[in-house]
C-alpha positions in Angstrom: -61.2 -34.9 53.1 -61.8 -34.4 49.3 -59.1 -33.4 47.2 -59.5 -30.0 45.4 -57.6 -28.3 42.8 -55.5 -25.0 43.3 -58.6 -23.0 42.1 -60.9 -22.4 45.0 -63.8 -21.9 42.9 -63.7 -25.6 41.8 -65.9 -28.3 43.2 -64.3 -31.3 44.8 -64.5 -35.1 43.8 -67.4 -34.8 41.2 -69.4 -38.0 40.3 -68.8 -39.3 36.7 -70.7 -37.6 34.1 -73.5 -39.4 32.1 -73.1 -39.1 28.3 -75.9 -36.7 28.1 -74.2 -34.6 31.0 -71.0 -34.7 29.1 -72.5 -33.4 26.0 -74.0 -30.6 27.8 -70.7 -29.6 29.8 -68.6 -30.2 26.5 -70.7 -28.3 24.0 -68.5 -25.1 24.3 -65.4 -27.2 23.8 -67.0 -29.0 20.8 -68.2 -25.6 19.2 -64.9 -24.0 19.6 -63.0 -26.9 18.3 -65.0 -26.8 14.9 -63.8 -23.1 14.7 -60.4 -24.0 15.6 -60.2 -26.9 13.2 -60.8 -24.5 10.4 -57.8 -22.3 11.5 -55.9 -25.6 11.7 -56.8 -26.6 8.1 -55.9 -23.0 6.8 -52.7 -22.6 8.5 -51.6 -26.1 7.4 -52.4 -25.2 3.9 -50.6 -21.9 3.8 -47.7 -23.2 5.8 -47.1 -26.3 3.9 -47.1 -24.1 0.7 -44.6 -21.6 2.5 -42.5 -24.4 3.7 -42.2 -26.5 0.3 -42.2 -23.1 -1.9 -45.2 -24.8 -3.8 -48.6 -23.4 -3.5 -51.5 -25.8 -4.2 -51.8 -26.5 -7.9 -55.5 -25.6 -8.2 -54.8 -21.9 -6.9 -53.4 -18.8 -8.8 -51.2 -16.7 -6.8 -54.0 -14.4 -6.4 -56.3 -17.0 -5.0 -53.6 -18.2 -2.7 -52.8 -14.8 -1.3 -56.7 -14.4 -0.9 -56.8 -17.5 1.2 -54.2 -15.9 3.5 -56.1 -12.7 3.7 -59.4 -14.8 4.5 -57.6 -16.7 7.3 -56.3 -13.6 8.7 -59.8 -12.0 8.7 -61.6 -14.8 10.2 -59.1 -15.3 12.9 -59.2 -11.6 13.8 -63.1 -11.8 13.8 -63.0 -14.9 16.0 -60.8 -13.4 18.5 -62.6 -10.3 18.7 -66.0 -12.2 19.3 -64.3 -14.2 22.1 -62.8 -11.2 23.9 -66.1 -9.3 23.8 -68.7 -11.8 24.3 -67.3 -15.1 25.6 -64.2 -14.6 27.6 -65.9 -11.9 30.0 -68.4 -14.3 31.0 -66.0 -17.1 31.5 -63.5 -15.0 33.4 -66.0 -14.6 36.1 -64.7 -17.9 37.4 -62.0 -18.9 35.1 -58.9 -16.6 35.6 -57.3 -17.7 32.4 -60.0 -15.9 30.4 -59.4 -12.7 32.3 -58.9 -9.5 30.0 -56.4 -8.0 32.4 -54.1 -11.0 33.2 -55.7 -14.0 31.6 -53.2 -16.4 30.0 -55.4 -17.0 26.8 -55.8 -13.3 26.4 -52.1 -12.9 26.3 -51.9 -15.5 23.9 -54.3 -13.6 21.6 -51.8 -10.6 21.8 -49.0 -12.9 20.9 -50.9 -14.3 18.0 -51.8 -10.8 16.6 -48.5 -9.5 16.9 -47.4 -12.0 14.2 -50.7 -12.1 12.4 -50.8 -8.4 11.7 -47.5 -8.7 9.9 -48.6 -11.8 8.0 -51.9 -9.9 6.9 -49.9 -6.8 6.0 -47.6 -8.9 3.8 -50.3 -11.0 2.1 -52.5 -7.9 1.4 -49.6 -5.9 0.0 -48.6 -8.8 -2.2 -52.2 -9.1 -3.3 -52.4 -5.4 -4.2 -49.0 -5.8 -6.2 -47.2 -3.6 -3.9 -44.6 -6.2 -3.0 -43.3 -9.2 -4.8 -44.5 -12.5 -3.1 -41.9 -14.8 -1.9 -42.8 -18.2 0.0 -39.7 -17.8 2.1 -40.9 -14.5 3.3 -44.4 -15.9 4.1 -42.9 -18.7 6.2 -40.7 -16.3 8.1 -43.8 -14.5 9.0 -45.7 -17.5 9.9 -42.9 -18.9 12.1 -43.0 -15.9 14.4 -46.4 -16.8 15.7 -47.3 -20.3 14.7 -46.2 -22.2 17.8 -48.4 -19.9 20.1 -51.3 -20.2 17.7 -51.3 -24.0 17.8 -50.7 -23.9 21.6 -53.8 -21.7 22.0 -56.0 -23.6 19.6 -55.4 -26.7 21.9 -55.4 -25.1 25.2 -58.6 -23.1 24.9 -60.6 -26.1 23.8 -59.2 -28.1 26.8 -60.1 -25.3 29.2 -63.7 -25.5 27.8 -63.8 -29.2 28.1 -66.5 -31.0 30.3 -64.5 -31.7 33.4 -63.2 -28.3 33.5 -66.4 -26.7 32.9 -68.4 -28.6 35.3 -65.7 -27.7 37.8 -66.6 -24.2 37.9 -70.4 -23.9 36.4 -73.6 -25.7 37.0 -75.4 -27.4 34.2 -78.1 -24.8 34.2 -75.4 -22.1 33.8 -73.6 -23.8 30.9 -77.0 -24.3 29.2 -77.4 -20.5 29.3 -74.1 -19.7 27.9 -73.7 -18.4 24.4 -72.5 -20.9 21.8 
């Protein structure tokens, strides 16, 4: 009897993928990873500055704060698009994307609890309503950084070729957005 995973919708013991098939099944993971790499780079730049109390030499304080605002806006928009257009489709066969109980959606909530405070702080400093302190920025980033990085990696893994082909046909994958 062929081995199956705990998810009853997964297909048992599938044959190896050709390079072409792998590209088809892995395209959502590749596309998502491009977005996630942008978020990783932004986070790293901001967090390094906050951790060392030294902003990048080529940026004024206003420019640095603008980067923080831009990062927050892009991450908010990215998650909004995922939750409105991508996750509902995937949730039909992949429970981790389900709005009511999915692990990845719960991670979004955890991220946004911290991201909202981060964004509020950098916007307030940008407007001159608060004095900017790297230590405060680091404190705000520390509250949600681990879950952000876990999420960025886990979401791409869930969209990987082997996982996707276990629950979707090649034709279905080719019709999916992204």
